[in-house]
KEROKOL-879448 format. One record per residue (C-alpha): residue in three letters; x, y, z. Coordinates in steps of 0.2 Angstrom, whole numbers, plus 2048, in hexadecimal, padded with zeros to 3 digits. Layout:
alaXYZ/...
END
This chain:
unk6A1ED55CE/unk6B4ED25CD/unk6BBEE35C4/unk6C6ED95BA/unk6B7ECF5B2/unk6AFEDE5AC/unk6C0EE35A8/unk6BFED759B/unk6AEED6594/unk6B1EEA596/unk6C0EE558C/unk6B6ED457E/unk6AAEE357C/unk6B8EF0571/unk6BDEE156A/unk6AFEDD562/unk6A8EEE55E/unk6BAEEF555/unk6B6EE054C/unk6A6EE4547/unk6ACEF7542/unk6BAEEE539/unk6B1EE052E/unk6A4EEC52B/unk6AFEFB523/unk6BBEEB519/unk6A7EE5511/unk6A4EF650E/unk6B4EFD505/unk6B2EE94FD/unk6A0EED4F6/unk6A5EFD4F1/unk6B7EF84E6/unk6ABEEB4DE/unk6A0EF64D7/unk6ACF044D2/unk6B4EF34C7/unk6A4EEC4C1/unk6A3EFB4B8/unk6B7EFD4B4/unk6B2EEA4AE/unk6A4EF14A2/unk6ADF014A0/unk6BCEF6493/unk6AFEED48C/unk6A5EFE484/unk6B6F04481/unk6BAEF4477/unk6AAEFA46D/unk6ADF0A46C/unk6BEF04460/unk6B1EF8456/unk6A5F08450/unk6B5F0E443/unk6B7F0043D/unk6A6EFB43B/unk6A0F0E432/unk6AFF0A42A/unk6A8EF941D/unk698F0241F/unk69DF10417/unk6A5F05408/unk696EFA407/unk687F09403/unk685F1C404/unk67CF1A417/unk676F2B420/unk685F3241F/unk67DF3A432/unk67AF2943B/unk68EF26438/unk694F3643E/unk688F3544E/unk690F23452/unk6A0F2D44E/unk69DF3A459/unk697F2D465/unk6A6F25465/unk6B4F33469/unk6A7F39478/unk6A3F2A480/unk6B9F28480/unk6B8F3D487/unk6ACF39495/unk6B0F374A8/unk6A5F354B0/unk69DF234AE/unk68DF2A4AC/unk68FF354A0/unk699F24497/unk68AF16499/unk67DF26496/unk686F29483/unk68BF14487/unk677F11483/unk678F20475/unk683F1646B/unk67AF0546C/unk669F10463/unk676F14456/unk67EF02452/unk66FEFC450/unk667F07446/unk67AF0243B/unk678EF043E/unk663EF5437/unk66EEF8428/unk675EEA422/unk665EE4423/unk65CEEA411/unk66FEE840B/unk673ED7407/unk688EDB401/unk688EE240F/unk680ED341A/unk68DEC940F/unk69BED2410/unk6A8EC741E/unk6B0ED5426/unk6A2EDC42B/unk699ECC430/unk6A8ECC43A/unk6A6EDA443/unk693EDA445/unk697EC844F/unk6A5ED4456/unk698EE045C/unk68DED5461/unk698ECC46E/unk69FEDD474/unk68CEDF475/unk686ECE47D/unk697ED048A/unk690EE248F/unk67EEDA494/unk687ECE49E/unk693EDB4A8/unk685EE94AA/unk67BEDA4B5/unk688ED44BE/unk68DEE94C1/unk67CEE94C6/unk67EEDF4D2/unk68EEE44D8/unk684EF54DB/unk676EEA4E4/unk680EE34F0/unk688EF54F1/unk67AEFD4F7/unk672EED505/unk683EEE50E/unk685F0050E/unk672F00517/unk673EF0520/unk678EF1533/unk682EF653A/unk68CEFA52D/unk681F0A528/unk688F14535/unk696F0F530/unk692F1551B/unk68AF27522/unk69AF2C52F/unk6A5F2651C/unk69BF2E511/unk693F21507/unk682F234FD/unk678F1A4F0/unk67EF154E0/unk66FF0F4D3/unk66FF044C8/unk673F014B3/unk660F074AC/unk65AF0149D/unk64DF0F494/unk63CF0D48E/unk641F1047D/unk650F0047D/unk642EF5485/unk637EF9477/unk634EEB46A/unk628EEF456/unk630EDF451/unk639EDB442/unk639EE9433/unk636EE641F/
END
């Protein structure tokens, strides 16, 4: 074989290999940043919801003598959420706030005056809107995590991912307790 042809083939193979490595690296970086962005988007909405909680508590307290423990728990969860730095801690606290919020809204069913209060209705609509947005962002987050996990296990990026220490991330999951539905209770 001609030495020039052999050299050209070797150069092309090296350039092709370098191209695959660069492309794989860029894909892995994009996937990792997309997962971080997806969680940050959820975090923004969770912060907005946490900021709405004091207003909701104030309105509920004005209209009836609801159990102080539930309102205190909601306030404590909000404070812990705002101080949390770990994404998993924020998700857990968010799930606990969801449960507490449901009980606050359940109380409104027993107090027609509270239901009719414009400020309560506006806050309830605002929080419900935030809950819908959070659900949408959670779905996007799970899609981003899924794409990331696929990206770090595909070949050839799996080799680079292992060298860079990329590990699979877990999806946001709904607990079995949250999936339970007991119907409308009177």
